[in-house]
C-alpha positions in Angstrom: 0.0 0.0 0.0 2.8 2.4 0.9 4.6 1.6 -2.3 1.4 2.3 -4.3 0.9 5.6 -2.5 4.5 6.5 -3.2 4.2 5.6 -6.9 1.0 7.7 -7.1 2.7 10.6 -5.5 5.6 10.4 -7.9 3.3 10.3 -10.9 1.4 13.3 -9.6 4.6 15.2 -8.9 5.8 14.4 -12.4 2.5 15.6 -13.9 2.7 18.8 -11.9 6.3 19.3 -13.1 5.3 18.8 -16.7 2.4 21.1 -16.3 4.5 23.9 -14.8 7.2 23.5 -17.4 4.6 23.8 -20.2 3.0 26.9 -18.6 6.5 28.5 -18.2 7.2 27.8 -21.9 3.8 29.3 -23.0 4.4 32.5 -20.9 8.1 32.7 -22.0 7.0 32.7 -25.6 4.8 35.7 -25.0 7.5 37.5 -23.0 10.2 36.9 -25.5 7.8 37.9 -28.3 7.1 41.2 -26.6 10.6 42.1 -25.5 13.1 40.0 -27.5 15.9 38.0 -25.9 17.8 40.9 -24.5 14.8 42.8 -23.2 13.2 39.8 -21.4 14.1 38.5 -18.0 13.7 35.2 -16.1 11.8 37.2 -13.5 9.3 38.5 -16.0 8.7 34.9 -17.2 8.3 33.6 -13.7 5.8 36.4 -12.8 3.8 35.7 -16.0 3.7 32.0 -15.2 3.0 32.6 -11.5 5.9 30.4 -10.4 9.1 31.1 -8.5 12.2 32.2 -10.5 14.0 29.2 -9.0 11.5 26.9 -10.7 12.2 28.5 -14.1 16.0 28.0 -13.4 15.3 24.4 -12.3 13.6 23.5 -15.6 15.7 25.5 -18.0 19.0 26.4 -16.3 19.4 29.9 -17.8 17.6 32.5 -19.9 19.3 31.1 -23.1 18.2 27.6 -22.1 14.7 28.8 -21.7 14.8 30.7 -25.0 16.2 27.6 -26.8 13.4 25.5 -25.3 10.8 28.0 -26.7 12.2 27.3 -30.2 12.5 23.5 -29.6 8.9 23.4 -28.6 7.8 24.9 -32.0 10.4 24.3 -34.7 10.5 20.5 -35.1 6.9 20.3 -36.2 7.3 23.2 -38.6 10.4 21.7 -40.2 8.8 18.2 -40.4 5.8 19.7 -42.2 7.9 21.7 -44.6 10.0 18.6 -45.5 6.8 16.7 -46.2 5.4 19.5 -48.3 8.7 19.8 -50.3 8.6 16.0 -51.0 5.1 16.5 -52.5 6.2 19.5 -54.5 9.2 17.8 -56.0 7.0 15.0 -57.3 5.0 17.5 -59.4 6.2 17.7 -63.0 4.3 20.9 -63.9 6.7 23.7 -62.9 4.0 26.3 -62.1 2.2 23.8 -59.9 5.5 22.8 -58.3 6.3 26.5 -57.5 2.9 26.8 -55.8 3.5 23.7 -53.8 7.0 24.8 -52.7 5.6 28.1 -51.4 2.9 26.2 -49.6 5.5 24.0 -48.0 7.3 27.1 -46.8 4.5 29.2 -45.5 1.6 26.8 -44.5 3.2 25.3 -41.4 3.8 28.8 -39.9 0.5 30.3 -41.0 -1.3 27.3 -39.6 0.5 27.6 -36.3 -0.4 31.3 -36.2 -4.1 30.7 -36.9 -4.4 27.6 -34.7 -2.9 29.3 -31.6 -4.5 32.6 -32.3 -1.4 34.1 -30.8 1.3 36.0 -32.7 3.9 35.5 -30.0 6.1 32.9 -31.7 6.1 34.9 -34.9 7.3 37.9 -32.9 10.0 35.7 -31.3 11.1 34.8 -34.8 11.0 38.4 -36.0 13.2 39.5 -33.0 15.6 36.6 -33.5 16.1 37.1 -37.3 16.8 40.8 -36.8 19.0 40.5 -33.7 22.8 40.9 -34.4 23.5 38.3 -31.6 21.3 35.7 -33.3 24.2 34.1 -35.1 26.1 33.6 -31.9 23.1 31.7 -30.4 22.8 29.7 -33.6 19.1 28.8 -33.3 18.1 29.9 -36.8 21.2 28.3 -38.3 20.9 25.0 -36.5 17.1 24.6 -36.7 16.0 26.3 -39.9 19.0 26.4 -42.3 18.9 22.8 -43.4 15.3 23.0 -44.6 15.9 26.5 -45.9 18.5 25.1 -48.3 16.0 22.4 -49.3 13.4 25.1 -50.1 15.9 27.0 -52.2 16.8 23.9 -54.1 13.1 23.2 -54.8 12.6 26.8 -55.9 15.6 26.5 -58.2 14.0 23.4 -59.8 10.7 25.2 -60.3 12.2 28.4 -61.7 14.8 27.3 -64.3 16.7 30.1 -65.8 16.7 32.2 -62.7 20.0 32.9 -61.0 20.8 31.7 -57.5 20.9 35.3 -56.5 17.3 35.7 -57.8 16.2 32.6 -56.0 17.8 33.6 -52.7 16.2 37.0 -52.9 12.8 35.5 -53.6 13.2 33.2 -50.6 14.3 36.1 -48.3 11.4 38.3 -49.4 8.9 35.4 -48.8 10.5 34.7 -45.4 10.3 38.4 -44.4 6.7 38.6 -45.5 5.8 35.4 -43.6 7.5 36.6 -40.4 5.6 39.9 -40.6 2.3 38.1 -41.1 3.1 35.7 -38.2 3.9 38.6 -35.9 1.4 41.2 -37.0 -1.8 41.9 -35.2 -3.9 41.9 -38.4 -3.2 45.1 -40.4 -3.1 43.5 -43.8 -6.5 44.5 -45.1 -7.6 47.2 -47.5 -11.3 48.2 -47.3 -12.8 51.3 -48.8 -9.3 52.5 -49.7 -8.3 52.5 -46.0 -6.1 50.1 -44.2 -7.9 48.5 -41.2 -6.9 46.1 -38.5 -9.6 43.5 -38.4 -7.5 40.9 -36.6 -7.6 38.7 -39.7 -5.4 35.9 -38.4 -7.3 35.7 -35.1 -10.3 34.3 -37.0 -10.7 30.8 -38.4 -9.7 30.8 -42.1 -11.2 28.7 -44.9 -9.1 26.7 -47.3 -9.9 29.2 -50.0 -8.5 32.0 -47.8 -5.3 30.1 -47.1 -4.9 29.4 -50.8 -5.4 33.1 -51.5 -2.6 33.9 -49.0 -0.3 31.4 -50.7 -1.0 33.0 -54.1 0.4 36.3 -52.7 3.6 34.5 -51.7 3.8 32.8 -55.1 3.6 36.1 -56.8 6.6 37.3 -54.8 8.7 34.3 -55.7 7.7 33.9 -59.4 7.4 37.4 -60.8 
């Protein structure tokens, strides 16, 4: 009986630990999204998660360890989905259709994440990290995204024969920049009655037709 109670207590403690760790990561994503790596602090994250600072340190060790864990929580799924999308794209013989599928492989995983969570925080984290001069020292973008980035560029090259590598890389960078903006934006990309409005577009569920329309905008960036 005592052994059973001890095992149950261990399971409950483990569940509580996992729960607190996930809550810390959720709040850390928002704090880093709002302030960037340099502007955020472990104390801000602890206060947002309503836990002691010591518990944040226990789970993640340091601010950089916490920051890395925020990326590790999101990036593998995005990379896996991109790789699967690129495999489908490369099986398409029609080059126009292949181009569209390559762009879908690049942008859909991130746009889906943004719409599913209804929270721009990770997009803002990415925006901060891509613009931060210290980003290369941390190596998160290089280690986690660069391998699939090279695969995207190779797929774009196959879909756009005759374009130089410089053209291809610029197309990729423009798409990437637009995607990061859309991921982090509060919803300003709407033109109604000749006035820009902020209808929180990405905070609403989007139909497949709306997602395809979004992708066509990215295709025009890469293919024009």
